Every structure is written in structure tokens, then in C-alpha cells.
ROFIDO-180177 format. One record per residue: x negated, y, z negated of N, C-alpha, C, CB in turn. Coordinates in steps of 0.1 Angstrom, whole numbers, plus 5000, padded with zeros to 4 digits. Glycine has a CB too. Example, Ala and Ser with C-alpha at 12.3 -4.5 7.8 and 13.67 -1.06 7.14 Angstrom:
! ROFIDO-180177
486849434922487749554922486849674922488749554910/487249784929486349894929487150004921485949944943/
***
This chain:
! ROFIDO-180177
321871766604322271826593322271756580323371866595/321871806568322171706556323471736550321071716544/323871646544325171636537325171756526325471476530/326471826524326171946511325971866497327572056508/325271966489324671926478325971886467323572046473/327171976469328071986464329471976472327872086460/329871866471331171826481332371866475331371676483/333171896482334571956479335371816474335372026493/335371716479335971606479335071526473336471556490/335371436463334771316455335971196453334271386440/336471176462337471056463336670936465338471076475/335770916470334870786471334270756458333470796483/334070866446333670826435334570816422332770886433/335670856427337170786420337570676423338370836423/337370626435337770466437336670396433338070406453/335570426434334370356428334470316419333470406427/335170406405334970406391336070306388335070566383/337270316393338270206393338470116402339370246391/337270066411337369976419337869846416336269976423/337569796402337569646399338969646392336269576388/339569746389340969726385342169766399341269846371/341569856407342269856420342569736426341569936429/340969686426341269546436342169446428339769446438/342269456414342769326410344469366411342169276393/344769506409346269546411346569496426346669706410/345769516435346269506453346169346453344869596467/345169266445345269146446346769086440344169086440/347169136430348069096425349669106433347769166413/349269216441350569216449350469136462351069356452/349169126469349069026478349368906478348269016481/348968836465349268696459350868686459348668686443/351468786455352768776452353668746465353068896445/353268846475353768836488354868916489354268696492/355169006480356369076483355669236482357769026471/355669296495355069406498356169516499354269386511/357369496496358269596493359569536485358769656507/360169626481361169576468360669476457362469486474/359369496453358869416444358969486430357569376449/358369396421358069446408357469596406357269346403/356669596413355369716410356169846407354069756425/356969896421357770016419358470036408358570026426/359569916404360169996391359369986378361769926388/357969926379357469916366356870056369356369776362/356270076376355370236378356470336374354670276399/357770316379358770446378359070446365360070446385/359170356358359370356344358170406334359670216341/357070346341355470406330355370596334353170286341/355870606348355570776350356870836346355170836366/357970796342358970856337358670886322360170776339/357970786316357670806301356270886300357570646293/355570906308354470996311354971136311353870956324/356171146317356571266318357671306309356771296331/357671226300359071266290360171276298358971426281/360371236305361871216313362671066314361571256329/363771056316364870926314364470856327366770966312/364270916338364570836352363570916363366370846358/362970806369361770836379362470746392360070786374/362270816405362470716419361270776426364070716429/360470656429359370656441359870726452358870516448/359270786461359570816473358370806480360270936475/358670886495357570876506356570966502358170916522/357071106499356171196495356471296489355571236502/355671406485356471496478357071586482355871556471/357171626500358171676506359471636504358071676516/359271486504360671406507361171426490360271206514/360471416483360871436469361771546466359671456461/361171666469361971806469363271806479361071916473/363171746491364271716501365371646493363871636514/364971526487365971456483366571496471365671336482/366171576461366571656451367771746457365371746446/367271846467368271926473369171886480367972006478/369071776486370071706494371171646483369371586503/370571586471371371496462372171616451370171366452/371771736454372571836445373671916457371371956437/373571866466374771946478374072066483376372006472/372972086482372572196489372072166504371472266481/372672276511372872256527373172406531374272136533/373472366545373772506557374572606546375072446575/374072716549374772836544374372886529376372786544/373472776521373172786508371872886510372872636502/371472956495370072976497369172926485369873136498/367872926486367172886474366072956474366772756472/365873006461364573106458363373026458364773186443/362373086466360772996466360073076463360172936478/358673016458357673086454356973186469356572976447/356773306470356073336483354773296486355973466485/353973276477352873196474352773076471352573236466/352872966483353272836478352372756491355272816477/352572616489352172506499353472536507351872326492/353372526521354572526530355472406525354272516547/355272326522356072196520357272276510355172036512/357072346500357972396491359072456500357172486481/358572526510359672606519360172486528358872746528/359572406530359872316545360972246537358572206553/361172196526362072106519363572206519361272066501/363472326518364672406519365372386533364372546517/364272416544364572426556365272316560363572456563/364572186557365172056560366572006555364371976557/366972086547368372066542369472166549368372086527/368672246558369472316565369972466557370472216568/369172476543369472596539368372686540369972586526/368672846534367572916538366672966527367873016546/365072976527364173016517364473146517362672986519/364373176500364373336500362973346490366073416494/362173406497360573406490360773506480359173456500/360073486467360173576458357973576453361673516443/357773726451356473706451356073656433355773856456/354973596435354573526420354073616413353573406420/353473586401352373636392351273646397352073576381/350473766398349373766404348273686395348973906408/348473666381347573626372347373486373347773656361/348173406375348973256374348873216385350273246371/349673266399349873226408351073146412349073186409/351973156399353173116397354373196396353073046387/355473146401356873226400357373236386358073146408/356973366381357173426368356073546363357073316359/357073616356356073736351356673766335356173896363/355973836329356673906316358073946318355974036310/358473986328359774046333359873986345359774206335/361373896344361873856356362073956366362973796354/362674056362362974176373361574206381363674316364/360674226376359274256383358974176390358174276375/359374026393358973916404359873946415359173766400/361374006412362074046424363273936421361274026441/363273836414364073746413365573796412363673676401/365873886401366973946403367674006416366774026396/366774066422367274146432367474026444366074286436/366573926442367073826454368173716454365973746456/369173756443370073656440371573736449370073626419/372073616456373173646463374473516459372673666481/375473576463376773456458376273316467378873506465/375473326477374673206482373573106478374173236490/373173186468371873126461372373016453371073236451/371772916456371972746447371172726437371472616455/369772756443368672706432367272766432368472536433/366472756422365272816424364172686424365072936412/363372706430362272606432360972676426362172566449/360472636418358972696411357872586412358972736393/356872616416355672546420354672546410354972606432/354272446402353272436394351872456400353472306387/351472556409350672576418349172566411351072706423/348272486416346672456416346872386400345272616419/347872336394347872256381348272326369346672206379/348772456372349272546359350872506362348772746361/351372496350352872476349353672606349353172396336/354772626354355472746354356172766341356372756366/356372886337356972916324358372916325356473056320/358672776320360172716319360772796307360372546315/360372836301360872916290361673056295359472946281/360873086304361473206312362573176322360273256321/362073066331362973066342364272976338362173006356/364172856329365272786325366472866323364872706313/366472966312367673036308368273146324367173146292/367173176328367373246340368573176349365973266348/367873036353368772976362370272946356368172856367/370172916342371572876335372373006336371572836318/371773126332372673236335373273276348372173336330/372573236357373273266372373573126378372173366385/373673046370374272896379373572846389375572916386/372072856386371272776399370572656391369972886408/370272566403369772446396368472486398370272306400/367572436387365972486383365272356389365572526364/364272366398363772256404362372296405364472216418/361372176399359872236396359472156407359072216380/358472226416357872156424356372116416357872236435/355872006412355071976402353771876410356071916391/353871896422352871806431351371846426352971836448/351171936422349771966418349471966400349372126425/350671916394350371936380350371806372351272026374/350171686375350671556368349671556358350771406378/350471556348349971526332349671656326348571426330/350071816333350071916326351071946313350172006335/350572016305351372016294352172166296350472006280/353072196288353572326287352672406278354972336281/352772546278351972666278351872626262352572826284/352872596254352472566236351972416235354072586223/351572326244351172216244352072126240350272216238/353372106240354272006233354771936248355872086221/355271966256356071896265354971906279357771976266/355371786289354671806300355771716310352871756298/355371726323356171686331357571756336356271576325/358671696327360071756332360071896325361571646326/360571986334360772126328361872196334359572206329/362572106341363672206351364672096351362972246370/365872106359367071996362366071876368368272066376/365171886379364671786381363171816385365471736390/362271736387360871776393360471666405359671776380/359671726412358971656425357871636424359071726437/357071526426355571516425355171446437354971436412/353871486440353071416452352071326446352271526463/352071196456350671106453349671116462350870956452/349671236470348371216480347271186474347971316489/346371126478345071046472344471156465343870966484/344771316472343671406463344271456455342871506468/345571406451346171466437345571436424347371436436/345471486414345471446400345771316397346371526392/346871256402347471116402347771096419349071106391/346671026424346770966439346970856439345770966446/347570826452347870676456346670626468349570646462/347170556475346370486488346470606498347070336496/347970636497348270746510349170826506348670686523/350270876515351270966511352170906501352071006522/352770956490353770896481354071036475353270766469/355271016467355871106457356871026449356671226462/357571116440358771086428359271206425358271016414/360671176423361571266417361571186403363071286425/361671326396361771256380363071366374359871286369/363971336367364871366361365571316350365371366367/366271386339366971346331368471316334366771436321/368671356346370071346350370371226358370471466358/371171106353371471006358371970986371372070976352/373071086371373971076382373371156394375371116378/372171266393371371326403370771156409369971446396/370071116399369171016401369570896411368870966389/371170876407371670766417371470806427372870716417/371970936430372170976444370670976454372971146444/369771026445368371056452367870876457366971146438/368470776449368170646453368870606464368370556443/370170636463370770626473370370676490371870666468/370270806485369470866499368270816504369071006499/367370766494365970726499366070596507364970706487/367170526505367270396510368370426522367670276499/368070506530369070496544370670526539368970316551/370870576524372070626521373070506518372570716534/372070376513373270256512373170236497372970116520/374470206489374370156478373670056476375370136474/374269926485373669806488373269766502374469696483/373069666505372669646518373869606530371769526516/375069636523376169636535376269736545377469636530/375469826544375869956554375470086544377769966559/375570196553375470336545376670386544374670446552/376570456530377770526526377570686528378070476511/376270716531376070866536374770846545375770976522/374470946549373470976562372070996553373971136574/371570886549370370876540369270896551370370726532/367870886543366770856550366070736544365970976551/364970706551363870606544362770646537363370526554/362570646526361570686518361470636505361570816517/360670536506360270456493359070446491360770336492/358570466480357070436473356770266479357070436452/355770236485355370106488354870026472354070116500/354869906476354469816462352769826461355069626464/352069816472350569866470350169986464350169886482/350770086468350770226461350970246445351870316468/352570176445352870136430351770076422354070026430/351269996427350169926420348769996416349969836428/348470076426346970126424347670266415345770176442/348870336419349170436409349270386393350470506414/349770286389349970236376348470226369350770106377/347470196381345870196374345570326372344570136385/345970406383345370556381345970596368345670656393/347370566364348170656357347370656340349870586357/347070536339346070496327345070606323345270356331/344570646336343370726333343370846334342370706339/344670896338345271046340344571136330346871066337/344971126316344871206309343171236304345871156300/342571106307340971126308340471216317340271006313/340971196329340371256340340771406340340871186352/342071436336342471576334341471646320344271576329/341171576314340371636303339171666310340071546289/338271596319337471616326337271736333337471536332/338571766339338471866347338572016339339571836358/339372006329339372076319337972136312340072016312/337272046310335672056304334872126315334971886301/334972106330334072166341334672296342333872086355/336172296340336772446344336172546332338772436343/335772496322335372586311334272626313335272536299/333372526325332072586327332172706335331072486333/332772666346333172806357333572916348334472776369/334772886339334973026334334173086324336173036330/333273026319332373096311331273176320331672996301/330773106330329873156341330473286345329973046354/331973306350332373376359333273506353332973286367/333073496339333873566330333473716333333573516315/334673786336334273936335333673986348333273956324/333573906360333173916371334273996378332873776377/334374126384335474206389335274176407335374386383/334174146408333774096426334774006428332074016429/334473886418335273766422336073716411334373656427/337173706411338073696401338373546397339173756406/338173506386338373366382339673346377337373316372/340273236376341873216372342073266357342373056373/343573316354343373356342343773256330344173476342/343773256319343773156310342473096306344573066316/342372986300341272906295341372756298341172916280/340372666298340472546302341072456289339072506306/341172516279342072466268343572466269341772526257/344072546279345572576279346072476287345972716285/347372486294348272386300347572356314349872446303/346472386318346272366328345472256331345972456333/345572176343344972036346343872066360346371916349/344172166363343072206374342872156384341872216371/343972136391343972046404342972146415345872006412/343272246411342172366421341572426412342772496430/340372476414339872586407339672706417338672546400/340672806415340872916425340273046423342072936426/339273106429338873236425339373336439337073236421/339273446436340073546444338773686446341873596433/338773676460337673786463338173866478335873706465/338074006477338274036491337274036502338674156491/335973966495334773926505335273776507332973946497/335973706510336273546509335573486519337773506512/335373546530334473446544333073476540334673516564/332573586536331273606530330673526523331073696525/331573516511331373396500331473276505332373386489/332473216513332373106521331173056527333273116531/330473176536329273156543328173136533328973266551/327873216521327273186512327073066504327373246506/328173016503328372896495327872786504329872886488/328272806520327972696526326372686528328672686538/325872796528324472816533323672746517324173016537/324072756505323872676496323972506492324472736490/324972476503325172356502326372316494324072306497/327372406493328672376487329572406497328972456475/330572296496331872306503332972366497332272186506/333672436502334772506497336172466504334572656497/337272516497338572486509339572626503339672276508/340372646511341672736512342972666513341572816524/343672726500344972686497345972806493344872596487/346872826502346872816517346072926524348172826521/345572906537345172976543345873086552344672906547/347173076555348173116560349373166550348573016569/349973276546351273316538352173216548351673516538/353073166538354473076545354773176555355973046533/355173276551356273346560355673416573356973466551/354273406572353273446584353273336591351973486581/352973206588353073086599353873076609353372986594/353572986616354172996630355672946627353272886642/355672866616356972786613357872906610356872666598/357473006601358473086597358573256602358273066582/357473266610356873416613358373486621355173406625/359173406630360473476638361373496625361273376652/361573386618362373436609362273526596362873346605/360973566596360673666583359973786590359673586570/360173796605359673916611360074046604360173936626/359174126601359174256594359074256580360374326597/359374126574359374106562357874116554360073976561/357874216547356474236539356474166526356074386535/355474086523355174026511353674046506355573886514/353374156502351974206501351174106493351874336494/351874066482351073976471350773866480352073916458/351773806484351273676492350373696502352273606499/350473796509349573816522348373816515349873946531/348273926505346673936497346173806491346574046484/346873726487346373606480346073506493347573536469/346673476499346573396513344973436519347973446525/344773586520343473626525342373626517343573726530/342873626500341473626491341273516483341473736481/342073386482341873306473340973206478343073266468/340073136473339173046478338972936464337673126483/339372816470339172706459337672636459340372596461/337072666446335772586446335772446445335072616436/334772356443334772226438335172206427333772176438/336172096425336472086412337471936408337172226409/336671856405337471716404336771656393337371606419/337371526388336771456374335671396376337571346366/334871396390333671326392332871446399333871196401/332971576400331771636397331071636384331871746400/329871696386329071686373328971826367327671626376/328771816357328571966352327172036356328571966336/326171966361325272016368325672066382324371916367/326371996389327272056402327872176398328471956408/328772196389329472296386328672426381330372246375/327672426373326672486371326272566385325772406364/325672476392324872536401325972616414323872416407/327472566414328272626421328572766416329272556422/328772766401328972906396327772996398329272896382/326572966396325173056397325373096411323572966394/325672986421325673056436326773176437326172926447/327773146432328773266432328373396425330073226426/327373356412326673506407325973566415325773506395/325073476423323973536430324873616441322873416437/325673526448326573636456326973736452327573606462/327573776441327873906436326673976433328573906423/325573926429324574016427324074066441323573966417/323873996451323674046462324374146469323573956469/325474156465326374266469326174396463327774236467/
***
């Protein structure tokens, strides 16, 4: 069987483009011989904080760890509730469960897949509040920033911590194009290799202007110890490694350029698929706040479209395939709870190839294949 003509993953091309810089960065760490607690991590933390227009950054082991550490540092735990998007990657929910709190799902805006709408009441946020509600986690799903100007005042009014799951939005700007990165009390990032800013493996970061919060995060990420004399609290071990930090410093220098490439390719998809009711393309335009971690279309005939594109040599993916509340991890807890939009999105959304290393010709080919599918129906 021949390889697909348009792969979903272009990571080998991304590595090849920066191979000389990556090799030099890795060599610098290896020559130094300090594979942990060296200078690369604090250097990256300073550079990434600046890129996010934030005062502080702490590198950790994964995006999930970043979310969990934020919640733990804020003292959120058993008996507390946290509002989460009903349509999300399951890590957003797992962070809440890991600290012993209860995730309370709220439907998202069907146009953006983010936890917000012109009227907050329409999303169910107000109805979901109880005296146990301590925080809201809003996810920048697929590279689109959440509307912080709606959510931040809501959180202040109700005394909630506003946490942004920014694991899919590295370098994304706000709707007005002025701010990026930090738009809540704290933000969590993932540096999975396929992220817009990816490392060698799993990795993550907490970003915040709150110095007291960040002191607690740094303590919790290192066994709960302030110094090497013992643990003051029961922490975990979750620290970004020197090799990863060195590679992330390289890739950070190219992030804006690679995001612009994503925007250019998204504009081609949007132009081809505009007005196609059979297959809905994302709301907005390529020049808006999106950094297009995924390019997600929506159709009631997803499996047929997957088969059609596979036959045409195009790889696709589904993010996520199962609604969080219907997954085995949460099905018993949410038995009988209907979240119809989240269920529909999980059944209908499809991610088309999108990366800085796809070509305009490849994107055009995929777009025309989708149009051929529509015409065939």
C-alpha cells in the first residue's frame, strides 16, 4: 500500500527544517553535562513568559500537569467544583478529577468550539454555579483564543479563578490582535511534539502574573520541597528537562513564522469551503486570532467523508472522538446527563491536514477532495 499523498503529520519535515539549530542546542546541553537543573530551563521560562506577555513561567512535565498544578496551587480540591467545557480534550477534565474536585461541564459556542457565547446565560454558565464552584477552565480549542473579555468579568463577579487551557494556542492573539498568551489568572501550555510549539516529547508550562501562585507551582512541581532538605507539602515530580528546554528555545524563535504559515494555509481552506452547508468550516477567517492548531470541519456524514478522503490519499484525525462525559472514565459519573452539543461535535468534527509544512498544493488538493465529496452527495 502506497503512503498517503497528504499525511496528517509532518513532524519529520519540521525537524528537518530546524535540524542544524536543534543539533547545536542539544550539543550545547550534552557538552555541558547538566541534564537537569541546568541553565536551559530558566532561560526558556524567561523567554516563553515574555512571548506570552506574562511575568512568570514554570516548565513542567505536561499540559495536564500544568493544569493540575494550577488547581492545587490555588487550593482547589475535594468538595470543590470547577466549570469545564463540555467539548474538550479529556485532559481538561482529568486535571479537575486529579485534585479531587468535580468537573461541571458547560456547553460551548458551536461556532468557535470555545467556552463562551454572546450571552453567557446561553451557555449555561450561570445555571451551573453553586456555592462550591471555585474556578472556571476555558480551553483555547484548536488554536482559537477564548473570549477573555467576556469570561474574566464573569469570573470576578462570582469569585472564580479563571484558568486558561492554552495547550493548543501557542502564540495566539486576542480577538483585537493586541494581547496573546495570558488572558486569565493562569494559563497552562503543552509542548507535545505536535503542538504549535512542540518539544522532544511530553512537556508543559504554567504561565501567570501571580508571583505567589507561581512560587507554589514551583514548589509543588519539585516534590513539594522549597529546598533540598525535605518536602514541605506533598508535591509531585514534574519538571521540564534541559534537552526539551533547549529545543523549545529553538522552536520558539520560529513560532510566529510557523503560525503565519498555518494562517496562510487556513485561508486557502476557508476560500474553498466557504458557504458549503454540507461540510461546515470553522467560523472566522485566517487573519483573526486563530493559530490553527487544527483545521476542523463539521459534517453529519463524517465517516463517509473520512473514507472518501482516505481513498484520495488524505489522512485525517478526530479530536476528540468521544465526548468527555460519555468516555469510560466519566460515563458512570455523568450517567443520564445529556450534553447534546458536545455529543454532536464529537460525532461530527473532523480535522483536516494542517501544519506549517503542508504545501498550498496539498491543502488545495484536500479542499477540492472535500468539494468532490459534497458534489457526490
